[in-house]
N, C-alpha and C positions, 0 to 999 in steps of 0.2 A: 125266376128269384122275386120274390117282393119281402119289402124290409118296412116293419113297420118300426119308425123313430128314428130320429140321425144321432147328433152329437157325439160320443164319443164313440160308442158300440157300433151300430147302426154304420153311419157315416162309414168305417172301418171296415167292417163287413163288403160294402159296398167297392170301395176302394181297391181289396184285394181280392173280389169278386171277380172284378174286372181285370184285374193284373195276370188273372188262370186263367181266363176265358174271353176271349174277342168276341165268341159271338152269342154269348147267357142274355138276356133279355134282364135287367136287374131293373125294380124300379121300386124308388123309398118314397115311403108315404111319411110325410110331417105334419102334426098339425098344426105348429107351428110356423113363424115364417120364417126362421133359419134354422137352417141343421147340422150345423159345424162350427157352435161355437166354445170360446172361452171360460166355460162358468165359474172356476174359480176364480177367476178374474171381475167378476160382477162387483163384488165390492169395495175392490178397487180404482175401477171406474167413478162408484156415485163420489169416495173422495177424493174422486182428481187425482190417486197419484198414477194411472192411468186415463192419460188425456185425452186419445183420441178413442172414441167408440170403434171404430174400424178393427183396429189393433184385437178386438174379442172376436172378430166374426171372421175363423180358421178355412171356412170352407163356403162361398156361395151357391145357392144351386146351380148359378148360371157359370160356374167355372168347376162347379162338377159335374156339368152336363158336358160343357166343353174338353174337360179334360179326362175326363173317363167315360163318359158317354153314357153317363146315369140317367136314367128319366124320374127326375126330381118332379115331386107333385110334394110342394108345401099346400096348408091351410088345408089337407085333407087326411081325416081323421077318420083311421081304421076302428069300425064300431060292431063289427061281428066278424067271426071266425067259422067257417063249417068244414073240421076237419076229414071228414068222409066227402066229403064234395070239391075239397081241397079250392076253396073257394073264400071271398073276405068280401065283405060290404064296407064301402069306401063313401065317406060324406065329404062333399065338398062343401066348406063351413064360408066360401064365399062366395056359391054357386046357389043360396039361398037351399042350402039344407038337402040339395039333391043327392041320391047314393045310387051308387052302381057297384057289381059284381063282379071283382079282379078273379082271374085261376092262378094259381101257382103250381109247381112242381116241387115247390122250397120256400117253406116259409125262416124269416127270423124275426125273430120280436126285441125289441130295443126299448122298451113304454121306458126306462128309467124308475127313478123315484118321483113318490110327489110327497110336499112338504104335510106333516102332520097338520091336520087342523085342531086346535083345540075346541071342547065344547064350550067357549067364552060366549056368555051374550053378549052381543056386541060385534065379534070378530068378522061379519060380513059386513060393515059401515064402512063408507069412504074414511079417506087413510088408515086404514088398516091391512097391510102390504107384509108377504110373503114373497122373498128373492128365491127365484127359480128358472127364472130366464132370462133374454133380454128386454121383452115386454115388460118383468117387473121392475127389472136396473133400471128402464127408464121412465116408468112412474115416480119411482121412489126419487130419484134423482130430480126429478121436475119438481118435485113439490121440494125439496132443497133447493134448488137452483130458484125456485120464486119468493123464495126469504121467508117461506112462511111457520116452518118448525122454530119455536126459542127451544122446544124440549121433544125428544121422541123420547119413548118406554122400547126398551128391546126384551124381549122375550126368549130368553132358553140363551142359553152362554156355553153353545157347541161354537163349533168352527165359523158360520154363515154370521151367529150373534153375538162374538166376539169381535170378528173381523167391521160387523155393520158399529157397534159401537167406538171401535177405530174411528174407520171413516165418519162418520158425523162430527164424531168429539174435532175432526181436522177440519170439517166443514164450520166447525164453530156453532154448534148444535147441543145443548145441552143432554144429556144421556141418561136413564135413570135403565138400568141392565136389571132385569129381573128371573132368577133360576130359583128351581124349586128344589135342587138339590140343595148341598154343605158349600158346595165348589163348584167352577165352572169347570171345563175342557173335561167333561165325564167320563172320558177315556181313559185319560190318566190314572195314577192313584194321588190320594188329597193332598202329600206332603209332595208333591212335581209342580200338583198347580197352583200352589200357595204362593209362590210369587206372582202370580196373574194377578192375584186378588189385590196385593199392593201396587200392582204394574196401573190398576182402571182406577184406581182411590186417585194415586198418586197425579194421573190425567184427570181428575176431575169426576166420574164417572159414578155415580150413583150406585154403588151394589147392594143388590138384594139376596141372600145366599136365602133357603129356606123357604124362601114366599112361591108363591103360586097367585094367577091372574084370576080374579073370579067374575072381571064383569067390566064389558066396554060399554061406555054410554057416548053421546052427543052433547057436548057442552059450548053455547054459542058457537062459533066457528070451528072450534078445536075438540077435544077427546078428552073425555074423565075415564082415568084406569081405576078399579078398585081392584086392593091385593087382598091375599086371604090373612095380613096383619091385619084387617079394617083402618087401613089408611085408603087415602087416593092421592093419584097423580095425574094434574092436569098436565097435559100436553097436546102437539100441534099433529103430530104421528105415532103410531105403532110397528113397530115388525113383530113378527111372530117367526119365530126360529125355534120351536120347539122339539126341531129333528126332521126326518124323512123317512117311507116304507114304503116298499117296492108298489111299486103299480102293476097289479093282477089280475083285474077288471078282466080284460080280453082273453087270457088267460085261464082264469076258474071258468067265465062259463064257455069253454071251450072245452072244457073238462080236462086240463091237462093238469099233473100231479103239483103239486104245491109242497112243498119242504117244509119241515119242524118251524124253522125260524119265519113261514111265511112269503119267501121268495117263493120262483117258477122252479121245480126241481128239474137240474139239469145232471147229465152225466159227465166225462172228462175230455168228451164231444160237443161239449154244451149242446147235445141232442136232449129233448125232453122226451116227455112220456109215449110221445108221436114220431116216429122216426122222422118224420117229413117237417118238422118244426122244430126249430133252434132257436135258443134264448138266449140275451148276453147283457152285462152290464150292471146295474143297480136293481136289477129287477127281480137280480136270481140270487140263490140261494149258490154259496161257493163252500167250499172246507178248507178251515181257518188250518196256516201251513204250520203252527207250532202244535197245539193238543187234535186237530184231525178233528174237532164238531163241525157241523152247522155251522155259516153264519150268513150276516149281511154284513158287504164291507162295500160301501159304496166309495170307491176313487177310479178318476179317470186311467190310471195304467194298465187294471185289469180290463176297463173296459175294452177300451183297444185292444187288447191281446186277444180276447175271448171273440172279439167279431171279428178277428182274422184267421182263428183256431174254426170258426165256426164256417166260415166260406171253406178254409181249407179241406174239409170233410164234406161238404157241399160239391166243392170239384173234384174230390177223388186224390185229396193228397191228406191220411192219416194223421192228425196232430192231434195230440193233447191238454188238455190245460190243469197246472200241475199244483193247484192251490193257490190260497191267497194269501202272502203275509202282509198283512194293514200295516201300511206306513206313512205316518202323514206328519205336517211339520204345522205349525200354525203361529204368524207372526202378530203381537200385540204389540204396537208400540216401539218402544226400545229394546223387549225380550222376545224369543220365539220357543215355542215350548214344542218339541219333534217326539215318536214313542214309535217302536216298531215290535213285532210281535204279542206278546201279550203280557197285561199288566196283573202288579199283583192281588188285587181283588178277581179277576179273572183266574188266575192260578188257581187261589182258594177257592172260588167257586167252584172249580170244575173236578177238585179234589186231585190235584196235582202237589208233589213235594216238590220245596222250592228254595234257595237266599238266597240272601240279596246283599247286595254290595254298596255302597255310595261313594263317590268321589266328588270332591269343591274342591277344583285346581284352577288353575288361570286357563283361560280361552289359548293360550302361547306361551311360553318361553316369557316368565314375568320381569325378566330384565332389557325385554325389548319391551318401547311404549305402547299403548293399548289395550293390554292384555285385559280382560273383564270375568270377572268368576263365573263359572259356567258347572251348574250341579249335573252328577250322572248320575245315575240307578240302573242296577245293571242285575236282572232276574238269571238264576241258572239252576240245574238238575245237580243235587249235591251228588248223587253216587256218580253221572258221568261226565259231571262238566257241561256238560251242554245248554246253550245262551238258547234261553226261554222269552227271555224279552228287555227291549233296554227303551229309558226313557231319556230326556235331557231338556235342562232348561237354561237360560242363559241370553246376555246382550248377543 
């Protein structure tokens, strides 16, 4: 069994495969240096909330090999798949780019999602970063530790953008947060995200909503960021956090079916259109739990489960994946916003009938000290009473 990519999906598949078979030869290829890390924790190490870098490393190549007898090959990139020959071509990134051919009986793809690279002139300049892996985290933290940037521009108000705005503010860096939409945390409904705007501004973040970045240029030792509002922001650091998209290049070039949302198409067994190739994690299209439509939901929980299910099916234990209920939470200074299921705008877009109810209560009994306001929104089917989604924001 060859596995392309580590982190949640690939590493889980490798460990599960070994638990099911002592005899199988399991090889895990990872083009980075780290095969299993807590990528949700990356902003918190930059902000020094998580002090030890090692805390983010869940399994090292050495511990994976020692504990599970997995042949782990880091800095090795799978560059092509030949489904008919059952082979892949692997490039050794530290060995001068030497390429080798490896044969497989079963192949598991776990390439993950890649940061969207907006077509902004100057996006490739030094000082402009995305945050996907440990190396990205190290580069951003090094820039902040060196005391360089007085101001940073964060482009995008999703999970990574908000968490980076918080992390940089905690490190004493002034932050301008630029978001093209009229709200941050676009997955939630506008009225539920409104407290986040107040929270950002109360902590000194310069929030620019309904604005995009049109250019980035070198400006002496720093950078000059041009906005669609015809303004310019001078800074020493730019974080591009405009979202992610499934990394499907390998699958497309191998002729595997791609779903309507752009993710790799898989069945309930995590099997692609080729019966000997499975795919898991952020790169696959899933069926959304409530509405039943195709969706891209890049979360670690589903990726872990999918990795185990792919290994189950490869090793003769029929196992099915039963849709993804997108559930997520984001902390922003003293507030948290969480949601599950479908939002009102998603339900309206899908043409589904719904009613909604709000409550604005204390987080616990008001007579006990320390209660804080907690706003909840519940969306439900008016005919059956079935819950379709929920959102909450509060301290």
